[in-house]
PDBQT receptor file of N, H, CA, C and O in Angstrom, charges set to zero:
ATOM      1  N   MET A   1      81.056  -1.890 -75.987  1.00  0.00    +0.000 N 
ATOM      2  CA  MET A   1      79.752  -2.070 -76.575  1.00  0.00    +0.000 C 
ATOM      3  C   MET A   1      79.619  -3.550 -76.968  1.00  0.00    +0.000 C 
ATOM      4  O   MET A   1      80.581  -4.167 -77.426  1.00  0.00    +0.000 OA
ATOM      5  N   GLN A   2      78.453  -4.089 -76.788  1.00  0.00    +0.000 N 
ATOM      6  H   GLN A   2      77.672  -3.587 -76.417  1.00  0.00    +0.000 HD
ATOM      7  CA  GLN A   2      78.180  -5.469 -77.179  1.00  0.00    +0.000 C 
ATOM      8  C   GLN A   2      77.878  -5.544 -78.677  1.00  0.00    +0.000 C 
ATOM      9  O   GLN A   2      77.484  -4.546 -79.280  1.00  0.00    +0.000 OA
ATOM     10  N   ALA A   3      78.060  -6.714 -79.275  1.00  0.00    +0.000 N 
ATOM     11  H   ALA A   3      78.381  -7.524 -78.785  1.00  0.00    +0.000 HD
ATOM     12  CA  ALA A   3      77.886  -6.888 -80.717  1.00  0.00    +0.000 C 
ATOM     13  C   ALA A   3      76.490  -6.482 -81.187  1.00  0.00    +0.000 C 
ATOM     14  O   ALA A   3      76.358  -5.759 -82.175  1.00  0.00    +0.000 OA
ATOM     15  N   ASP A   4      75.460  -6.934 -80.500  1.00  0.00    +0.000 N 
ATOM     16  H   ASP A   4      75.568  -7.522 -79.697  1.00  0.00    +0.000 HD
ATOM     17  CA  ASP A   4      74.097  -6.601 -80.917  1.00  0.00    +0.000 C 
ATOM     18  C   ASP A   4      73.808  -5.111 -80.755  1.00  0.00    +0.000 C 
ATOM     19  O   ASP A   4      73.072  -4.529 -81.550  1.00  0.00    +0.000 OA
ATOM     20  N   ASP A   5      74.385  -4.500 -79.731  1.00  0.00    +0.000 N 
ATOM     21  H   ASP A   5      74.983  -4.974 -79.084  1.00  0.00    +0.000 HD
ATOM     22  CA  ASP A   5      74.233  -3.055 -79.547  1.00  0.00    +0.000 C 
ATOM     23  C   ASP A   5      74.917  -2.303 -80.687  1.00  0.00    +0.000 C 
ATOM     24  O   ASP A   5      74.409  -1.289 -81.167  1.00  0.00    +0.000 OA
ATOM     25  N   ALA A   6      76.069  -2.808 -81.114  1.00  0.00    +0.000 N 
ATOM     26  H   ALA A   6      76.482  -3.632 -80.725  1.00  0.00    +0.000 HD
ATOM     27  CA  ALA A   6      76.798  -2.170 -82.217  1.00  0.00    +0.000 C 
ATOM     28  C   ALA A   6      75.989  -2.247 -83.511  1.00  0.00    +0.000 C 
ATOM     29  O   ALA A   6      75.930  -1.279 -84.269  1.00  0.00    +0.000 OA
ATOM     30  N   VAL A   7      75.371  -3.391 -83.759  1.00  0.00    +0.000 N 
ATOM     31  H   VAL A   7      75.419  -4.177 -83.143  1.00  0.00    +0.000 HD
ATOM     32  CA  VAL A   7      74.551  -3.542 -84.959  1.00  0.00    +0.000 C 
ATOM     33  C   VAL A   7      73.405  -2.544 -84.926  1.00  0.00    +0.000 C 
ATOM     34  O   VAL A   7      73.138  -1.864 -85.917  1.00  0.00    +0.000 OA
ATOM     35  N   GLN A   8      72.730  -2.454 -83.788  1.00  0.00    +0.000 N 
ATOM     36  H   GLN A   8      72.947  -3.006 -82.983  1.00  0.00    +0.000 HD
ATOM     37  CA  GLN A   8      71.615  -1.509 -83.663  1.00  0.00    +0.000 C 
ATOM     38  C   GLN A   8      72.095  -0.063 -83.820  1.00  0.00    +0.000 C 
ATOM     39  O   GLN A   8      71.408   0.764 -84.421  1.00  0.00    +0.000 OA
ATOM     40  N   PHE A   9      73.275   0.234 -83.277  1.00  0.00    +0.000 N 
ATOM     41  H   PHE A   9      73.833  -0.437 -82.789  1.00  0.00    +0.000 HD
ATOM     42  CA  PHE A   9      73.848   1.575 -83.394  1.00  0.00    +0.000 C 
ATOM     43  C   PHE A   9      74.068   1.940 -84.862  1.00  0.00    +0.000 C 
ATOM     44  O   PHE A   9      73.671   3.018 -85.304  1.00  0.00    +0.000 OA
ATOM     45  N   PHE A  10      74.707   1.033 -85.619  1.00  0.00    +0.000 N 
ATOM     46  H   PHE A  10      75.030   0.158 -85.260  1.00  0.00    +0.000 HD
ATOM     47  CA  PHE A  10      74.956   1.302 -87.031  1.00  0.00    +0.000 C 
ATOM     48  C   PHE A  10      73.653   1.532 -87.784  1.00  0.00    +0.000 C 
ATOM     49  O   PHE A  10      73.547   2.461 -88.585  1.00  0.00    +0.000 OA
ATOM     50  N   LEU A  11      72.669   0.688 -87.528  1.00  0.00    +0.000 N 
ATOM     51  H   LEU A  11      72.756  -0.067 -86.878  1.00  0.00    +0.000 HD
ATOM     52  CA  LEU A  11      71.384   0.836 -88.214  1.00  0.00    +0.000 C 
ATOM     53  C   LEU A  11      70.741   2.180 -87.879  1.00  0.00    +0.000 C 
ATOM     54  O   LEU A  11      70.174   2.834 -88.755  1.00  0.00    +0.000 OA
ATOM     55  N   THR A  12      70.825   2.587 -86.628  1.00  0.00    +0.000 N 
ATOM     56  H   THR A  12      71.285   2.056 -85.917  1.00  0.00    +0.000 HD
ATOM     57  CA  THR A  12      70.263   3.866 -86.192  1.00  0.00    +0.000 C 
ATOM     58  C   THR A  12      70.979   5.040 -86.854  1.00  0.00    +0.000 C 
ATOM     59  O   THR A  12      70.366   6.074 -87.121  1.00  0.00    +0.000 OA
ATOM     60  N   GLN A  13      72.269   4.881 -87.117  1.00  0.00    +0.000 N 
ATOM     61  H   GLN A  13      72.767   4.042 -86.900  1.00  0.00    +0.000 HD
ATOM     62  CA  GLN A  13      73.055   5.945 -87.746  1.00  0.00    +0.000 C 
ATOM     63  C   GLN A  13      72.819   6.045 -89.249  1.00  0.00    +0.000 C 
ATOM     64  O   GLN A  13      73.296   6.983 -89.887  1.00  0.00    +0.000 OA
ATOM     65  N   GLY A  14      72.086   5.085 -89.824  1.00  0.00    +0.000 N 
ATOM     66  H   GLY A  14      71.699   4.323 -89.305  1.00  0.00    +0.000 HD
ATOM     67  CA  GLY A  14      71.809   5.121 -91.251  1.00  0.00    +0.000 C 
ATOM     68  C   GLY A  14      72.686   4.204 -92.075  1.00  0.00    +0.000 C 
ATOM     69  O   GLY A  14      72.700   4.284 -93.304  1.00  0.00    +0.000 OA
ATOM     70  N   VAL A  15      73.419   3.330 -91.397  1.00  0.00    +0.000 N 
ATOM     71  H   VAL A  15      73.408   3.266 -90.399  1.00  0.00    +0.000 HD
ATOM     72  CA  VAL A  15      74.264   2.353 -92.088  1.00  0.00    +0.000 C 
ATOM     73  C   VAL A  15      73.424   1.099 -92.308  1.00  0.00    +0.000 C 
ATOM     74  O   VAL A  15      72.740   0.637 -91.394  1.00  0.00    +0.000 OA
ATOM     75  N   TRP A  16      73.476   0.550 -93.515  1.00  0.00    +0.000 N 
ATOM     76  H   TRP A  16      74.031   0.925 -94.257  1.00  0.00    +0.000 HD
ATOM     77  CA  TRP A  16      72.692  -0.640 -93.794  1.00  0.00    +0.000 C 
ATOM     78  C   TRP A  16      73.590  -1.781 -94.256  1.00  0.00    +0.000 C 
ATOM     79  O   TRP A  16      74.671  -1.566 -94.806  1.00  0.00    +0.000 OA
ATOM     80  N   GLY A  17      73.117  -2.983 -94.020  1.00  0.00    +0.000 N 
ATOM     81  H   GLY A  17      72.239  -3.157 -93.573  1.00  0.00    +0.000 HD
ATOM     82  CA  GLY A  17      73.831  -4.203 -94.384  1.00  0.00    +0.000 C 
ATOM     83  C   GLY A  17      73.301  -5.335 -93.540  1.00  0.00    +0.000 C 
ATOM     84  O   GLY A  17      72.421  -5.131 -92.703  1.00  0.00    +0.000 OA
ATOM     85  N   SER A  18      73.821  -6.512 -93.748  1.00  0.00    +0.000 N 
ATOM     86  H   SER A  18      74.535  -6.678 -94.428  1.00  0.00    +0.000 HD
ATOM     87  CA  SER A  18      73.360  -7.662 -92.977  1.00  0.00    +0.000 C 
ATOM     88  C   SER A  18      73.910  -7.586 -91.550  1.00  0.00    +0.000 C 
ATOM     89  O   SER A  18      74.911  -6.922 -91.280  1.00  0.00    +0.000 OA
ATOM     90  N   HIS A  19      73.231  -8.279 -90.664  1.00  0.00    +0.000 N 
ATOM     91  H   HIS A  19      72.418  -8.819 -90.883  1.00  0.00    +0.000 HD
ATOM     92  CA  HIS A  19      73.657  -8.336 -89.263  1.00  0.00    +0.000 C 
ATOM     93  C   HIS A  19      75.109  -8.822 -89.186  1.00  0.00    +0.000 C 
ATOM     94  O   HIS A  19      75.915  -8.274 -88.433  1.00  0.00    +0.000 OA
ATOM     95  N   THR A  20      75.429  -9.842 -89.961  1.00  0.00    +0.000 N 
ATOM     96  H   THR A  20      74.775 -10.288 -90.573  1.00  0.00    +0.000 HD
ATOM     97  CA  THR A  20      76.773 -10.425 -89.952  1.00  0.00    +0.000 C 
ATOM     98  C   THR A  20      77.821  -9.439 -90.455  1.00  0.00    +0.000 C 
ATOM     99  O   THR A  20      78.893  -9.318 -89.860  1.00  0.00    +0.000 OA
ATOM    100  N   GLU A  21      77.523  -8.738 -91.541  1.00  0.00    +0.000 N 
ATOM    101  H   GLU A  21      76.653  -8.836 -92.023  1.00  0.00    +0.000 HD
ATOM    102  CA  GLU A  21      78.473  -7.763 -92.092  1.00  0.00    +0.000 C 
ATOM    103  C   GLU A  21      78.745  -6.642 -91.089  1.00  0.00    +0.000 C 
ATOM    104  O   GLU A  21      79.890  -6.230 -90.899  1.00  0.00    +0.000 OA
ATOM    105  N   ILE A  22      77.697  -6.162 -90.463  1.00  0.00    +0.000 N 
ATOM    106  H   ILE A  22      76.767  -6.496 -90.618  1.00  0.00    +0.000 HD
ATOM    107  CA  ILE A  22      77.850  -5.075 -89.496  1.00  0.00    +0.000 C 
ATOM    108  C   ILE A  22      78.631  -5.553 -88.283  1.00  0.00    +0.000 C 
ATOM    109  O   ILE A  22      79.496  -4.840 -87.774  1.00  0.00    +0.000 OA
ATOM    110  N   LYS A  23      78.332  -6.745 -87.826  1.00  0.00    +0.000 N 
ATOM    111  H   LYS A  23      77.629  -7.324 -88.239  1.00  0.00    +0.000 HD
ATOM    112  CA  LYS A  23      79.038  -7.307 -86.672  1.00  0.00    +0.000 C 
ATOM    113  C   LYS A  23      80.530  -7.464 -86.981  1.00  0.00    +0.000 C 
ATOM    114  O   LYS A  23      81.369  -7.161 -86.133  1.00  0.00    +0.000 OA
ATOM    115  N   GLN A  24      80.866  -7.931 -88.176  1.00  0.00    +0.000 N 
ATOM    116  H   GLN A  24      80.184  -8.178 -88.865  1.00  0.00    +0.000 HD
ATOM    117  CA  GLN A  24      82.267  -8.097 -88.558  1.00  0.00    +0.000 C 
ATOM    118  C   GLN A  24      83.005  -6.760 -88.580  1.00  0.00    +0.000 C 
ATOM    119  O   GLN A  24      84.156  -6.675 -88.153  1.00  0.00    +0.000 OA
ATOM    120  N   ALA A  25      82.347  -5.730 -89.075  1.00  0.00    +0.000 N 
ATOM    121  H   ALA A  25      81.412  -5.800 -89.423  1.00  0.00    +0.000 HD
ATOM    122  CA  ALA A  25      82.974  -4.403 -89.095  1.00  0.00    +0.000 C 
ATOM    123  C   ALA A  25      83.236  -3.916 -87.677  1.00  0.00    +0.000 C 
ATOM    124  O   ALA A  25      84.280  -3.322 -87.408  1.00  0.00    +0.000 OA
ATOM    125  N   GLY A  26      82.303  -4.160 -86.776  1.00  0.00    +0.000 N 
ATOM    126  H   GLY A  26      81.455  -4.642 -86.994  1.00  0.00    +0.000 HD
ATOM    127  CA  GLY A  26      82.482  -3.759 -85.378  1.00  0.00    +0.000 C 
ATOM    128  C   GLY A  26      83.560  -4.552 -84.665  1.00  0.00    +0.000 C 
ATOM    129  O   GLY A  26      84.292  -4.012 -83.836  1.00  0.00    +0.000 OA
ATOM    130  N   GLU A  27      83.656  -5.831 -84.986  1.00  0.00    +0.000 N 
ATOM    131  H   GLU A  27      83.061  -6.270 -85.659  1.00  0.00    +0.000 HD
ATOM    132  CA  GLU A  27      84.676  -6.693 -84.371  1.00  0.00    +0.000 C 
ATOM    133  C   GLU A  27      86.078  -6.185 -84.665  1.00  0.00    +0.000 C 
ATOM    134  O   GLU A  27      86.961  -6.261 -83.811  1.00  0.00    +0.000 OA
ATOM    135  N   TYR A  28      86.284  -5.669 -85.870  1.00  0.00    +0.000 N 
ATOM    136  H   TYR A  28      85.566  -5.608 -86.564  1.00  0.00    +0.000 HD
ATOM    137  CA  TYR A  28      87.602  -5.172 -86.261  1.00  0.00    +0.000 C 
ATOM    138  C   TYR A  28      88.094  -4.100 -85.285  1.00  0.00    +0.000 C 
ATOM    139  O   TYR A  28      89.293  -3.999 -85.025  1.00  0.00    +0.000 OA
ATOM    140  N   TYR A  29      87.175  -3.308 -84.752  1.00  0.00    +0.000 N 
ATOM    141  H   TYR A  29      86.201  -3.390 -84.963  1.00  0.00    +0.000 HD
ATOM    142  CA  TYR A  29      87.518  -2.231 -83.824  1.00  0.00    +0.000 C 
ATOM    143  C   TYR A  29      87.228  -2.603 -82.378  1.00  0.00    +0.000 C 
ATOM    144  O   TYR A  29      87.219  -1.735 -81.505  1.00  0.00    +0.000 OA
ATOM    145  N   GLY A  30      86.991  -3.880 -82.115  1.00  0.00    +0.000 N 
ATOM    146  H   GLY A  30      86.999  -4.585 -82.823  1.00  0.00    +0.000 HD
ATOM    147  CA  GLY A  30      86.737  -4.330 -80.751  1.00  0.00    +0.000 C 
ATOM    148  C   GLY A  30      85.466  -3.744 -80.169  1.00  0.00    +0.000 C 
ATOM    149  O   GLY A  30      85.315  -3.661 -78.950  1.00  0.00    +0.000 OA
ATOM    150  N   PHE A  31      84.551  -3.336 -81.036  1.00  0.00    +0.000 N 
ATOM    151  H   PHE A  31      84.673  -3.403 -82.026  1.00  0.00    +0.000 HD
ATOM    152  CA  PHE A  31      83.285  -2.715 -80.630  1.00  0.00    +0.000 C 
ATOM    153  C   PHE A  31      83.500  -1.478 -79.761  1.00  0.00    +0.000 C 
ATOM    154  O   PHE A  31      82.673  -1.158 -78.908  1.00  0.00    +0.000 OA
ATOM    155  N   HIS A  32      84.611  -0.791 -79.985  1.00  0.00    +0.000 N 
ATOM    156  H   HIS A  32      85.283  -1.051 -80.678  1.00  0.00    +0.000 HD
ATOM    157  CA  HIS A  32      84.915   0.436 -79.238  1.00  0.00    +0.000 C 
ATOM    158  C   HIS A  32      83.954   1.537 -79.692  1.00  0.00    +0.000 C 
ATOM    159  O   HIS A  32      83.914   1.859 -80.880  1.00  0.00    +0.000 OA
ATOM    160  N   PRO A  33      83.178   2.122 -78.771  1.00  0.00    +0.000 N 
ATOM    161  CA  PRO A  33      82.132   3.089 -79.146  1.00  0.00    +0.000 C 
ATOM    162  C   PRO A  33      82.614   4.270 -79.986  1.00  0.00    +0.000 C 
ATOM    163  O   PRO A  33      81.969   4.610 -80.978  1.00  0.00    +0.000 OA
ATOM    164  N   LEU A  34      83.710   4.896 -79.624  1.00  0.00    +0.000 N 
ATOM    165  H   LEU A  34      84.234   4.620 -78.818  1.00  0.00    +0.000 HD
ATOM    166  CA  LEU A  34      84.179   6.058 -80.383  1.00  0.00    +0.000 C 
ATOM    167  C   LEU A  34      84.618   5.643 -81.791  1.00  0.00    +0.000 C 
ATOM    168  O   LEU A  34      84.315   6.327 -82.768  1.00  0.00    +0.000 OA
ATOM    169  N   SER A  35      85.318   4.540 -81.885  1.00  0.00    +0.000 N 
ATOM    170  H   SER A  35      85.564   3.984 -81.091  1.00  0.00    +0.000 HD
ATOM    171  CA  SER A  35      85.738   4.056 -83.203  1.00  0.00    +0.000 C 
ATOM    172  C   SER A  35      84.538   3.741 -84.077  1.00  0.00    +0.000 C 
ATOM    173  O   SER A  35      84.532   4.057 -85.267  1.00  0.00    +0.000 OA
ATOM    174  N   LEU A  36      83.515   3.116 -83.489  1.00  0.00    +0.000 N 
ATOM    175  H   LEU A  36      83.519   2.860 -82.523  1.00  0.00    +0.000 HD
ATOM    176  CA  LEU A  36      82.324   2.788 -84.261  1.00  0.00    +0.000 C 
ATOM    177  C   LEU A  36      81.580   4.042 -84.686  1.00  0.00    +0.000 C 
ATOM    178  O   LEU A  36      81.015   4.082 -85.778  1.00  0.00    +0.000 OA
ATOM    179  N   ARG A  37      81.570   5.061 -83.848  1.00  0.00    +0.000 N 
ATOM    180  H   ARG A  37      82.029   5.029 -82.960  1.00  0.00    +0.000 HD
ATOM    181  CA  ARG A  37      80.913   6.324 -84.208  1.00  0.00    +0.000 C 
ATOM    182  C   ARG A  37      81.636   6.983 -85.373  1.00  0.00    +0.000 C 
ATOM    183  O   ARG A  37      80.997   7.472 -86.305  1.00  0.00    +0.000 OA
ATOM    184  N   LEU A  38      82.961   6.999 -85.326  1.00  0.00    +0.000 N 
ATOM    185  H   LEU A  38      83.480   6.602 -84.569  1.00  0.00    +0.000 HD
ATOM    186  CA  LEU A  38      83.746   7.566 -86.422  1.00  0.00    +0.000 C 
ATOM    187  C   LEU A  38      83.527   6.774 -87.706  1.00  0.00    +0.000 C 
ATOM    188  O   LEU A  38      83.350   7.353 -88.778  1.00  0.00    +0.000 OA
ATOM    189  N   LEU A  39      83.540   5.456 -87.594  1.00  0.00    +0.000 N 
ATOM    190  H   LEU A  39      83.684   4.985 -86.723  1.00  0.00    +0.000 HD
ATOM    191  CA  LEU A  39      83.338   4.607 -88.758  1.00  0.00    +0.000 C 
ATOM    192  C   LEU A  39      81.952   4.819 -89.357  1.00  0.00    +0.000 C 
ATOM    193  O   LEU A  39      81.817   4.931 -90.576  1.00  0.00    +0.000 OA
ATOM    194  N   ALA A  40      80.934   4.874 -88.527  1.00  0.00    +0.000 N 
ATOM    195  H   ALA A  40      81.043   4.782 -87.537  1.00  0.00    +0.000 HD
ATOM    196  CA  ALA A  40      79.566   5.094 -89.013  1.00  0.00    +0.000 C 
ATOM    197  C   ALA A  40      79.471   6.414 -89.768  1.00  0.00    +0.000 C 
ATOM    198  O   ALA A  40      78.830   6.478 -90.817  1.00  0.00    +0.000 OA
ATOM    199  N   GLY A  41      80.095   7.460 -89.255  1.00  0.00    +0.000 N 
ATOM    200  H   GLY A  41      80.615   7.408 -88.402  1.00  0.00    +0.000 HD
ATOM    201  CA  GLY A  41      80.077   8.758 -89.927  1.00  0.00    +0.000 C 
ATOM    202  C   GLY A  41      80.742   8.706 -91.286  1.00  0.00    +0.000 C 
ATOM    203  O   GLY A  41      80.246   9.283 -92.252  1.00  0.00    +0.000 OA
ATOM    204  N   LEU A  42      81.872   8.009 -91.359  1.00  0.00    +0.000 N 
ATOM    205  H   LEU A  42      82.275   7.540 -90.573  1.00  0.00    +0.000 HD
ATOM    206  CA  LEU A  42      82.561   7.875 -92.645  1.00  0.00    +0.000 C 
ATOM    207  C   LEU A  42      81.736   7.063 -93.636  1.00  0.00    +0.000 C 
ATOM    208  O   LEU A  42      81.692   7.387 -94.823  1.00  0.00    +0.000 OA
ATOM    209  N   ILE A  43      81.086   6.015 -93.155  1.00  0.00    +0.000 N 
ATOM    210  H   ILE A  43      81.122   5.752 -92.191  1.00  0.00    +0.000 HD
ATOM    211  CA  ILE A  43      80.277   5.174 -94.041  1.00  0.00    +0.000 C 
ATOM    212  C   ILE A  43      79.090   5.959 -94.583  1.00  0.00    +0.000 C 
ATOM    213  O   ILE A  43      78.808   5.905 -95.779  1.00  0.00    +0.000 OA
ATOM    214  N   VAL A  44      78.406   6.673 -93.729  1.00  0.00    +0.000 N 
ATOM    215  H   VAL A  44      78.636   6.717 -92.757  1.00  0.00    +0.000 HD
ATOM    216  CA  VAL A  44      77.220   7.434 -94.156  1.00  0.00    +0.000 C 
ATOM    217  C   VAL A  44      77.598   8.488 -95.188  1.00  0.00    +0.000 C 
ATOM    218  O   VAL A  44      76.822   8.763 -96.103  1.00  0.00    +0.000 OA
ATOM    219  N   GLN A  45      78.777   9.080 -95.052  1.00  0.00    +0.000 N 
ATOM    220  H   GLN A  45      79.408   8.857 -94.309  1.00  0.00    +0.000 HD
ATOM    221  CA  GLN A  45      79.206  10.145 -95.960  1.00  0.00    +0.000 C 
ATOM    222  C   GLN A  45      80.102   9.651 -97.097  1.00  0.00    +0.000 C 
ATOM    223  O   GLN A  45      80.633  10.459 -97.858  1.00  0.00    +0.000 OA
ATOM    224  N   ASP A  46      80.272   8.348 -97.216  1.00  0.00    +0.000 N 
ATOM    225  H   ASP A  46      79.841   7.692 -96.598  1.00  0.00    +0.000 HD
ATOM    226  CA  ASP A  46      81.143   7.780 -98.236  1.00  0.00    +0.000 C 
ATOM    227  C   ASP A  46      80.652   8.145 -99.633  1.00  0.00    +0.000 C 
ATOM    228  O   ASP A  46      79.458   8.052 -99.917  1.00  0.00    +0.000 OA
ATOM    229  N   ALA A  47      81.562   8.557-100.500  1.00  0.00    +0.000 N 
ATOM    230  H   ALA A  47      82.532   8.633-100.270  1.00  0.00    +0.000 HD
ATOM    231  CA  ALA A  47      81.196   8.987-101.849  1.00  0.00    +0.000 C 
ATOM    232  C   ALA A  47      80.846   7.816-102.770  1.00  0.00    +0.000 C 
ATOM    233  O   ALA A  47      79.996   7.956-103.650  1.00  0.00    +0.000 OA
ATOM    234  N   GLN A  48      81.482   6.680-102.579  1.00  0.00    +0.000 N 
ATOM    235  H   GLN A  48      82.172   6.566-101.865  1.00  0.00    +0.000 HD
ATOM    236  CA  GLN A  48      81.266   5.538-103.458  1.00  0.00    +0.000 C 
ATOM    237  C   GLN A  48      80.082   4.668-103.043  1.00  0.00    +0.000 C 
ATOM    238  O   GLN A  48      79.313   4.211-103.890  1.00  0.00    +0.000 OA
ATOM    239  N   GLN A  49      79.940   4.442-101.746  1.00  0.00    +0.000 N 
ATOM    240  H   GLN A  49      80.565   4.813-101.059  1.00  0.00    +0.000 HD
ATOM    241  CA  GLN A  49      78.891   3.561-101.239  1.00  0.00    +0.000 C 
ATOM    242  C   GLN A  49      78.253   4.181 -99.992  1.00  0.00    +0.000 C 
ATOM    243  O   GLN A  49      78.389   3.621 -98.903  1.00  0.00    +0.000 OA
ATOM    244  N   PRO A  50      77.572   5.300-100.116  1.00  0.00    +0.000 N 
ATOM    245  CA  PRO A  50      77.033   5.962 -98.924  1.00  0.00    +0.000 C 
ATOM    246  C   PRO A  50      76.036   5.088 -98.163  1.00  0.00    +0.000 C 
ATOM    247  O   PRO A  50      75.042   4.618 -98.716  1.00  0.00    +0.000 OA
ATOM    248  N   GLY A  51      76.331   4.886 -96.888  1.00  0.00    +0.000 N 
ATOM    249  H   GLY A  51      77.138   5.268 -96.438  1.00  0.00    +0.000 HD
ATOM    250  CA  GLY A  51      75.453   4.134 -96.010  1.00  0.00    +0.000 C 
ATOM    251  C   GLY A  51      75.629   2.632 -96.055  1.00  0.00    +0.000 C 
ATOM    252  O   GLY A  51      75.056   1.928 -95.224  1.00  0.00    +0.000 OA
ATOM    253  N   ASP A  52      76.399   2.119 -96.993  1.00  0.00    +0.000 N 
ATOM    254  H   ASP A  52      76.865   2.691 -97.668  1.00  0.00    +0.000 HD
ATOM    255  CA  ASP A  52      76.574   0.670 -97.165  1.00  0.00    +0.000 C 
ATOM    256  C   ASP A  52      77.730   0.188 -96.286  1.00  0.00    +0.000 C 
ATOM    257  O   ASP A  52      78.847   0.695 -96.391  1.00  0.00    +0.000 OA
ATOM    258  N   ILE A  53      77.460  -0.795 -95.419  1.00  0.00    +0.000 N 
ATOM    259  H   ILE A  53      76.553  -1.208 -95.334  1.00  0.00    +0.000 HD
ATOM    260  CA  ILE A  53      78.492  -1.318 -94.524  1.00  0.00    +0.000 C 
ATOM    261  C   ILE A  53      79.682  -1.869 -95.307  1.00  0.00    +0.000 C 
ATOM    262  O   ILE A  53      80.782  -1.962 -94.761  1.00  0.00    +0.000 OA
ATOM    263  N   ALA A  54      79.488  -2.233 -96.563  1.00  0.00    +0.000 N 
ATOM    264  H   ALA A  54      78.595  -2.158 -97.006  1.00  0.00    +0.000 HD
ATOM    265  CA  ALA A  54      80.587  -2.742 -97.392  1.00  0.00    +0.000 C 
ATOM    266  C   ALA A  54      81.712  -1.713 -97.532  1.00  0.00    +0.000 C 
ATOM    267  O   ALA A  54      82.860  -2.083 -97.775  1.00  0.00    +0.000 OA
ATOM    268  N   ALA A  55      81.395  -0.440 -97.382  1.00  0.00    +0.000 N 
ATOM    269  H   ALA A  55      80.462  -0.139 -97.184  1.00  0.00    +0.000 HD
ATOM    270  CA  ALA A  55      82.418   0.609 -97.462  1.00  0.00    +0.000 C 
ATOM    271  C   ALA A  55      83.425   0.483 -96.327  1.00  0.00    +0.000 C 
ATOM    272  O   ALA A  55      84.549   0.971 -96.449  1.00  0.00    +0.000 OA
ATOM    273  N   ALA A  56      83.052  -0.158 -95.233  1.00  0.00    +0.000 N 
ATOM    274  H   ALA A  56      82.139  -0.555 -95.134  1.00  0.00    +0.000 HD
ATOM    275  CA  ALA A  56      83.946  -0.298 -94.082  1.00  0.00    +0.000 C 
ATOM    276  C   ALA A  56      85.222  -1.047 -94.433  1.00  0.00    +0.000 C 
ATOM    277  O   ALA A  56      86.257  -0.842 -93.799  1.00  0.00    +0.000 OA
ATOM    278  N   ALA A  57      85.156  -1.909 -95.433  1.00  0.00    +0.000 N 
ATOM    279  H   ALA A  57      84.315  -2.076 -95.947  1.00  0.00    +0.000 HD
ATOM    280  CA  ALA A  57      86.326  -2.695 -95.819  1.00  0.00    +0.000 C 
ATOM    281  C   ALA A  57      87.479  -1.829 -96.309  1.00  0.00    +0.000 C 
ATOM    282  O   ALA A  57      88.637  -2.236 -96.216  1.00  0.00    +0.000 OA
ATOM    283  N   ARG A  58      87.181  -0.644 -96.830  1.00  0.00    +0.000 N 
ATOM    284  H   ARG A  58      86.240  -0.314 -96.906  1.00  0.00    +0.000 HD
ATOM    285  CA  ARG A  58      88.264   0.220 -97.329  1.00  0.00    +0.000 C 
ATOM    286  C   ARG A  58      88.462   1.472 -96.481  1.00  0.00    +0.000 C 
ATOM    287  O   ARG A  58      89.257   2.342 -96.833  1.00  0.00    +0.000 OA
ATOM    288  N   LEU A  59      87.744   1.564 -95.370  1.00  0.00    +0.000 N 
ATOM    289  H   LEU A  59      87.098   0.856 -95.083  1.00  0.00    +0.000 HD
ATOM    290  CA  LEU A  59      87.890   2.701 -94.463  1.00  0.00    +0.000 C 
ATOM    291  C   LEU A  59      88.667   2.274 -93.227  1.00  0.00    +0.000 C 
ATOM    292  O   LEU A  59      88.609   1.114 -92.820  1.00  0.00    +0.000 OA
ATOM    293  N   ASP A  60      89.389   3.206 -92.638  1.00  0.00    +0.000 N 
ATOM    294  H   ASP A  60      89.437   4.148 -92.969  1.00  0.00    +0.000 HD
ATOM    295  CA  ASP A  60      90.170   2.899 -91.446  1.00  0.00    +0.000 C 
ATOM    296  C   ASP A  60      90.130   4.103 -90.513  1.00  0.00    +0.000 C 
ATOM    297  O   ASP A  60      90.533   5.205 -90.885  1.00  0.00    +0.000 OA
ATOM    298  N   VAL A  61      89.642   3.881 -89.302  1.00  0.00    +0.000 N 
ATOM    299  H   VAL A  61      89.315   2.986 -89.000  1.00  0.00    +0.000 HD
ATOM    300  CA  VAL A  61      89.587   4.973 -88.345  1.00  0.00    +0.000 C 
ATOM    301  C   VAL A  61      90.656   4.833 -87.259  1.00  0.00    +0.000 C 
ATOM    302  O   VAL A  61      90.578   5.490 -86.221  1.00  0.00    +0.000 OA
ATOM    303  N   THR A  62      91.657   3.976 -87.500  1.00  0.00    +0.000 N 
ATOM    304  H   THR A  62      91.721   3.443 -88.343  1.00  0.00    +0.000 HD
ATOM    305  CA  THR A  62      92.704   3.817 -86.501  1.00  0.00    +0.000 C 
ATOM    306  C   THR A  62      93.814   4.839 -86.662  1.00  0.00    +0.000 C 
ATOM    307  O   THR A  62      94.646   4.998 -85.769  1.00  0.00    +0.000 OA
ATOM    308  N   GLY A  63      93.834   5.535 -87.793  1.00  0.00    +0.000 N 
ATOM    309  H   GLY A  63      93.158   5.406 -88.518  1.00  0.00    +0.000 HD
ATOM    310  CA  GLY A  63      94.869   6.530 -88.032  1.00  0.00    +0.000 C 
ATOM    311  C   GLY A  63      94.437   7.901 -87.569  1.00  0.00    +0.000 C 
ATOM    312  O   GLY A  63      93.537   8.041 -86.741  1.00  0.00    +0.000 OA
ATOM    313  N   GLU A  64      95.080   8.897 -88.104  1.00  0.00    +0.000 N 
ATOM    314  H   GLU A  64      95.811   8.784 -88.776  1.00  0.00    +0.000 HD
ATOM    315  CA  GLU A  64      94.799  10.272 -87.739  1.00  0.00    +0.000 C 
ATOM    316  C   GLU A  64      93.646  10.822 -88.570  1.00  0.00    +0.000 C 
ATOM    317  O   GLU A  64      93.719  10.843 -89.798  1.00  0.00    +0.000 OA
ATOM    318  N   LEU A  65      92.594  11.261 -87.910  1.00  0.00    +0.000 N 
ATOM    319  H   LEU A  65      92.535  11.243 -86.912  1.00  0.00    +0.000 HD
ATOM    320  CA  LEU A  65      91.469  11.881 -88.601  1.00  0.00    +0.000 C 
ATOM    321  C   LEU A  65      91.455  13.363 -88.278  1.00  0.00    +0.000 C 
ATOM    322  O   LEU A  65      91.632  13.761 -87.126  1.00  0.00    +0.000 OA
ATOM    323  N   VAL A  66      91.246  14.160 -89.284  1.00  0.00    +0.000 N 
ATOM    324  H   VAL A  66      91.103  13.837 -90.219  1.00  0.00    +0.000 HD
ATOM    325  CA  VAL A  66      91.184  15.603 -89.086  1.00  0.00    +0.000 C 
ATOM    326  C   VAL A  66      89.783  16.067 -89.402  1.00  0.00    +0.000 C 
ATOM    327  O   VAL A  66      89.491  17.259 -89.305  1.00  0.00    +0.000 OA
TER     328      VAL A  66
């Protein structure tokens, strides 16, 4: 996925934040579509900061998700 596509994807999923913040979160996962989908779901359902891209800093989808 391209960076601008990833930003649009996050916004469509209900994740909000600046273009730069969203792009940085996507870069961490190499803009891999499945990883970004998992991350977006966790961000939207986050208990502390629901929908805020800032929650991505403490979330990790590289491990085992059940």
